[in-house]
VOBA-1610 file (N, C-alpha, C; in pm, whole numbers, padded with zeros to 5 digits, always signed):
BEGIN
Met+09782+12096+08272Met+09789+12231+08325Met+09900+12242+08430Ala+09882+12166+08544Ala+09982+12179+08650Ala+09982+12057+08740Val+10100+12023+08784Val+10114+11918+08885Val+10106+11989+09020Arg+10011+11945+09101Arg+09991+12007+09231Arg+10053+11924+09343Lys+10073+11990+09455Lys+10124+11921+09574Lys+10016+11826+09624Ile+10057+11705+09658Ile+09965+11607+09713Ile+09972+11616+09865Leu+09857+11640+09927Leu+09851+11646+10073Leu+09879+11508+10130Arg+09948+11506+10243Arg+09981+11379+10308Arg+09900+11361+10436Met+09887+11235+10476Met+09810+11200+10595Met+09853+11289+10711Gly+09758+11346+10777Gly+09781+11442+10885Gly+09726+11579+10851Glu+09716+11609+10720Glu+09658+11736+10677Glu+09508+11734+10708Pro+09456+11837+10774Pro+09315+11837+10815Pro+09214+11816+10702Leu+09238+11873+10584Leu+09143+11860+10473Leu+09118+11714+10435Leu+09216+11629+10455Leu+09200+11488+10418Leu+09101+11415+10508Phe+09064+11476+10619Phe+08971+11412+10713Phe+08833+11479+10712Glu+08811+11568+10616Glu+08683+11638+10603Glu+08597+11574+10495Val+08466+11594+10505Val+08373+11549+10401Val+08372+11655+10291Ala+08391+11611+10167Ala+08395+11702+10053Ala+08254+11749+10016Glu+08248+11867+09958Glu+08122+11926+09914Glu+08087+11878+09773Pro+07957+11863+09743Pro+07919+11824+09607Pro+07947+11938+09508Val+07974+11900+09385Val+07988+11997+09277Val+07849+12042+09237Thr+07831+12173+09227Thr+07699+12227+09188Thr+07703+12299+09053Asp+07821+12344+09011Asp+07833+12417+08884Asp+07926+12340+08790Phe+07864+12261+08702Phe+07942+12180+08608Phe+08004+12264+08497Ser+07960+12387+08481Ser+08013+12473+08374Ser+08129+12560+08422Ala+08163+12553+08548Ala+08269+12638+08602Ala+08404+12606+08538Pro+08473+12708+08488Pro+08607+12684+08431Pro+08704+12627+08535Glu+08683+12658+08662Glu+08768+12606+08769Glu+08758+12453+08778Leu+08639+12399+08747Leu+08621+12254+08750Leu+08707+12188+08642Arg+08707+12245+08522Arg+08789+12191+08413Arg+08938+12195+08450Arg+08982+12307+08505Arg+09123+12320+08545Arg+09157+12220+08656Leu+09067+12204+08752Leu+09088+12108+08860Leu+09109+11968+08803Ile+09023+11926+08712Ile+09031+11792+08654Ile+09162+11774+08577Glu+09202+11873+08500Glu+09329+11866+08427Glu+09446+11855+08525Asp+09442+11935+08631Asp+09548+11929+08731Asp+09551+11794+08803Met+09433+11737+08826Met+09427+11606+08891Met+09493+11499+08803Phe+09464+11501+08673Phe+09527+11404+08583Phe+09677+11426+08577Asp+09720+11551+08565Asp+09863+11579+08562Asp+09932+11530+08689Thr+09869+11556+08803Thr+09927+11518+08932Thr+09930+11367+08949Met+09820+11300+08915Met+09813+11154+08926Met+09921+11090+08840Arg+09932+11134+08716Arg+10031+11074+08624Arg+10173+11100+08671Ala+10200+11222+08716Ala+10335+11256+08763Ala+10376+11171+08883Ala+10277+11135+08967Ala+10305+11056+09087Ala+10297+10906+09062Gly+10256+10866+08941Gly+10245+10724+08910Gly+10126+10656+08974Gly+10021+10733+09002Gly+09903+10678+09067Gly+09805+10617+08970Val+09705+10549+09026Val+09596+10491+08946Val+09466+10567+08968Gly+09468+10663+09060Gly+09353+10746+09089Gly+09392+10854+09186Ile+09308+10956+09193Ile+09330+11064+09290Ile+09197+11136+09312Ala+09180+11189+09431Ala+09059+11263+09466Ala+09095+11409+09488Ala+09001+11498+09460Ala+09025+11642+09472Ala+09079+11681+09609Pro+09029+11625+09721Pro+09085+11665+09850Pro+09235+11638+09863Gln+09286+11540+09789Gln+09428+11509+09797Gln+09516+11621+09743Ile+09457+11707+09660Ile+09534+11823+09610Ile+09478+11953+09668Gly+09408+11941+09779Gly+09366+12059+09854Gly+09234+12120+09815Val+09150+12047+09741Val+09021+12099+09697Val+08911+12011+09755Gly+08827+12067+09839Gly+08724+11991+09909Gly+08597+11973+09829Leu+08610+11919+09707Leu+08494+11891+09621Leu+08487+11742+09591Gln+08366+11695+09562Gln+08342+11553+09533Gln+08378+11522+09388Val+08508+11517+09364Val+08561+11483+09231Val+08672+11380+09249Val+08659+11268+09177Val+08766+11170+09174Val+08795+11136+09028Ile+08920+11099+09004Ile+08957+11048+08873Ile+09032+10917+08896Phe+09026+10830+08797Phe+09099+10704+08806Phe+09109+10646+08666Gly+09197+10549+08653Gly+09210+10477+08527Gly+09353+10463+08482Phe+09379+10352+08415Phe+09513+10322+08364Phe+09505+10199+08274Glu+09603+10188+08187Glu+09619+10066+08106Glu+09708+09968+08180Lys+09820+10020+08233Lys+09917+09939+08306Lys+09973+10025+08418Ser+09997+09964+08533Ser+10045+10039+08649Ser+10171+09975+08707Asp+10275+10056+08724Asp+10395+10007+08792Asp+10368+09980+08940Arg+10279+10060+08999Arg+10246+10044+09141Arg+10165+09917+09167Tyr+10084+09877+09068Tyr+09999+09758+09079Tyr+10018+09674+08952Pro+10134+09610+08938Pro+10168+09543+08812Pro+10074+09428+08773Asn+10005+09368+08867Asn+09916+09256+08835Asn+09770+09297+08819Ala+09743+09427+08829Ala+09604+09475+08822Ala+09557+09484+08677Glu+09431+09448+08657Glu+09372+09463+08524Glu+09348+09613+08496Ala+09347+09648+08369Ala+09326+09787+08329Ala+09190+09837+08379Val+09186+09966+08408Val+09063+10033+08451Val+09042+10152+08357Pro+08922+10169+08302Pro+08901+10280+08207Pro+08918+10416+08275Glu+08982+10507+08202Glu+09001+10643+08254Glu+08865+10708+08275Thr+08843+10757+08396Thr+08712+10809+08435Thr+08725+10932+08522Val+08638+11029+08496Val+08617+11142+08588Val+08480+11118+08648Leu+08475+11112+08780Leu+08349+11081+08851Leu+08321+11192+08951Ile+08209+11259+08932Ile+08172+11373+09015Ile+08047+11338+09095Asn+08047+11376+09222Asn+07935+11350+09314Asn+07896+11202+09314Pro+07994+11115+09340Pro+07968+10971+09331Pro+07884+10915+09445Val+07814+10807+09412Val+07742+10726+09510Val+07779+10582+09481Ile+07821+10510+09585Ile+07860+10370+09571Ile+07757+10283+09641Thr+07714+10178+09571Thr+07622+10081+09628Thr+07687+09943+09620Pro+07716+09879+09735Pro+07770+09744+09731Pro+07667+09648+09672Leu+07711+09554+09591Leu+07623+09452+09534Leu+07659+09319+09598Gly+07603+09299+09715Gly+07634+09180+09793Gly+07722+09216+09911Glu+07741+09118+09997Glu+07820+09138+10118Glu+07965+09093+10103Glu+07997+09025+09992Glu+08130+08968+09976Glu+08238+09076+09968Glu+08336+09060+10057Glu+08452+09148+10057Glu+08575+09065+10022Thr+08669+09131+09956Thr+08794+09067+09918Thr+08909+09151+09973Pro+09004+09088+10042Pro+09120+09165+10087Pro+09214+09191+09969Gly+09278+09307+09971Gly+09374+09340+09866Gly+09469+09448+09916Trp+09589+09449+09859Trp+09690+09546+09900Trp+09661+09681+09837Glu+09669+09785+09920Glu+09648+09922+09873Glu+09760+10011+09922Gly+09785+10112+09844Gly+09872+10221+09882Gly+09797+10349+09852Cys+09859+10461+09879Cys+09790+10588+09858Cys+09894+10698+09838Leu+09867+10785+09744Leu+09958+10898+09719Leu+09967+10990+09841Ser+09866+10989+09926Ser+09867+11071+10047Ser+09929+10999+10167Val+09963+10874+10148Val+10027+10793+10253Val+10150+10728+10188Pro+10245+10810+10145Pro+10357+10756+10066Pro+10442+10657+10142Gly+10481+10551+10068Gly+10573+10454+10124Gly+10510+10343+10205Leu+10378+10348+10224Leu+10310+10246+10305Leu+10208+10170+10220Arg+10189+10044+10256Arg+10085+09960+10195Arg+10013+09884+10305Gly+09888+09852+10278Gly+09812+09773+10373Gly+09711+09687+10301Glu+09678+09575+10365Glu+09576+09489+10308Glu+09440+09536+10359Val+09353+09570+10264Val+09224+09632+10296Val+09112+09547+10237Pro+09011+09514+10316Pro+08895+09445+10259Pro+08804+09549+10190Arg+08759+09515+10071Arg+08666+09600+09995Arg+08557+09511+09936Tyr+08442+09574+09911Tyr+08336+09499+09843Tyr+08388+09454+09707Glu+08361+09329+09675Glu+08409+09270+09550Glu+08336+09329+09429Arg+08207+09361+09448Arg+08124+09408+09337Arg+08043+09527+09384Ile+08046+09634+09302Ile+07972+09756+09338Ile+07904+09815+09215Arg+07809+09901+09243Arg+07751+09988+09141Arg+07791+10129+09182Tyr+07840+10207+09087Tyr+07866+10346+09119Tyr+07796+10436+09019Thr+07743+10544+09074Thr+07675+10643+08993Thr+07738+10779+09023Gly+07713+10871+08937Gly+07765+11007+08952Gly+07751+11078+08819Phe+07842+11172+08795Phe+07831+11254+08676Phe+07968+11275+08610Thr+07963+11297+08480Thr+08081+11337+08404Thr+08101+11487+08424Pro+08213+11542+08377Pro+08232+11687+08387Pro+08127+11767+08311Ala+08062+11704+08212Ala+07955+11772+08136Ala+07820+11760+08206Gly+07817+11693+08320Gly+07691+11677+08394Gly+07608+11559+08348Glu+07665+11472+08263Glu+07593+11354+08217Glu+07605+11244+08321Ala+07499+11164+08332Ala+07496+11058+08433Ala+07592+10944+08398Ile+07657+10890+08502Ile+07738+10769+08493Ile+07671+10666+08582Asp+07658+10544+08532Asp+07601+10434+08609Asp+07672+10306+08566Arg+07761+10255+08651Arg+07840+10137+08615Arg+07835+10034+08727Thr+07839+09910+08686Thr+07855+09798+08777Thr+07991+09737+08749Val+08075+09727+08852Val+08213+09681+08834Val+08251+09585+08947Glu+08363+09518+08926Glu+08414+09426+09028Glu+08565+09427+09025Gly+08625+09352+09118Gly+08769+09337+09120Gly+08844+09466+09150Phe+08956+09483+09081Phe+09042+09598+09108Phe+08973+09730+09074His+08892+09731+08970His+08816+09851+08935His+08729+09894+09054Ala+08658+09799+09113Ala+08574+09829+09230Ala+08659+09879+09346Arg+08775+09818+09367Arg+08865+09859+09475Arg+08910+10004+09456Val+08952+10039+09335Val+09000+10175+09309Val+08890+10277+09335Val+08770+10250+09287Val+08658+10344+09307Val+08630+10362+09457Gln+08625+10252+09531Gln+08598+10261+09675Gln+08708+10339+09747His+08834+10313+09710His+08947+10383+09772His+08938+10533+09746Glu+08918+10571+09619Glu+08914+10714+09586Glu+08793+10782+09649Cys+08679+10717+09649Cys+08559+10779+09708Cys+08569+10790+09859Asp+08649+10704+09924Asp+08674+10721+10067Asp+08733+10859+10097His+08816+10909+10006His+08875+11042+10027His+08768+11150+10038Leu+08653+11127+09976Leu+08546+11227+09977Leu+08469+11228+10108Ile+08488+11124+10188Ile+08422+11119+10320Ile+08526+11128+10432Gly+08646+11170+10397Gly+08749+11193+10498Gly+08814+11068+10554Arg+08821+10960+10472Arg+08883+10835+10518Arg+09005+10803+10433Leu+09109+10759+10500Leu+09229+10710+10433Leu+09239+10560+10456Phe+09302+10489+10363Phe+09301+10343+10370Phe+09353+10284+10500Pro+09451+10345+10572Pro+09495+10280+10696Pro+09381+10259+10797Ser+09277+10343+10792Ser+09166+10326+10885Ser+09080+10204+10851Arg+09101+10146+10734Arg+09026+10028+10693Arg+09105+09898+10708Val+09233+09908+10742Val+09316+09789+10763Val+09264+09718+10889Arg+09243+09588+10879Arg+09192+09511+10994Arg+09301+09432+11065Asp+09406+09397+10992Asp+09514+09317+11048Asp+09644+09395+11027Tyr+09694+09455+11134Tyr+09811+09542+11121Tyr+09942+09465+11102Thr+09937+09331+11100Thr+10055+09257+11056Thr+10062+09261+10903Arg+09955+09311+10839Arg+09947+09322+10693Arg+09949+09471+10653Phe+10029+09549+10723Phe+10041+09693+10699Phe+10186+09730+10725Gly+10246+09803+10634Gly+10384+09842+10656Gly+10443+09917+10538Phe+10573+09933+10543Phe+10643+10006+10438Phe+10652+09921+10312Thr+10623+09981+10198Thr+10622+09912+10070Thr+10754+09842+10043Asp+10865+09909+10071Asp+10996+09850+10039Asp+11029+09730+10128Val+10964+09720+10242Val+10983+09604+10329Val+10889+09490+10287Leu+10763+09523+10262Leu+10664+09423+10225Leu+10685+09371+10083Phe+10723+09460+09992Phe+10736+09427+09850Phe+10867+09481+09794Pro+10979+09420+09829Pro+11110+09472+09785Pro+11120+09488+09633Ala+11052+09403+09558Ala+11060+09411+09411Ala+10997+09539+09357Leu+10902+09597+09430Leu+10838+09721+09386Leu+10920+09843+09421Ala+11011+09830+09516Ala+11094+09943+09561Ala+11201+09969+09455Arg+11209+10091+09414Arg+11309+10127+09312Arg+11387+10246+09355
//
């Protein structure tokens, strides 16, 4: 449908808690999801949340076969996740490098739960219940943070592991 402007860190909506979706039959929801996919693909992302394009609803999308931004990441199935709930499965956290379409040009090492269960709904209102680990779990946690008004820099614990992508990873800079 349309590639939308991606809000950048500093925009107030990115720090707000998103509202749950209540009308799964709304045509606006279908258009939002199409626009999110168009915007994510145009920006080369692996996921995006509705607040990043200016819509304060609990909708995230993610998934890819191969990513230029994360060349060593395993594929993640394309998913639309509405009104998500994340449950960590254990206390084990793994540090990993993250970037964000709303924080362009920066990367940071962020600890995330290694294994999670996530539940929510498809656009048709059908239940989703998955247990995942690794990069898939990282992507879901990152995108769902947007729904509670958090951006990845607030999760960085060691700021010597945070900086500009082209400085930290010259091979990724093009």
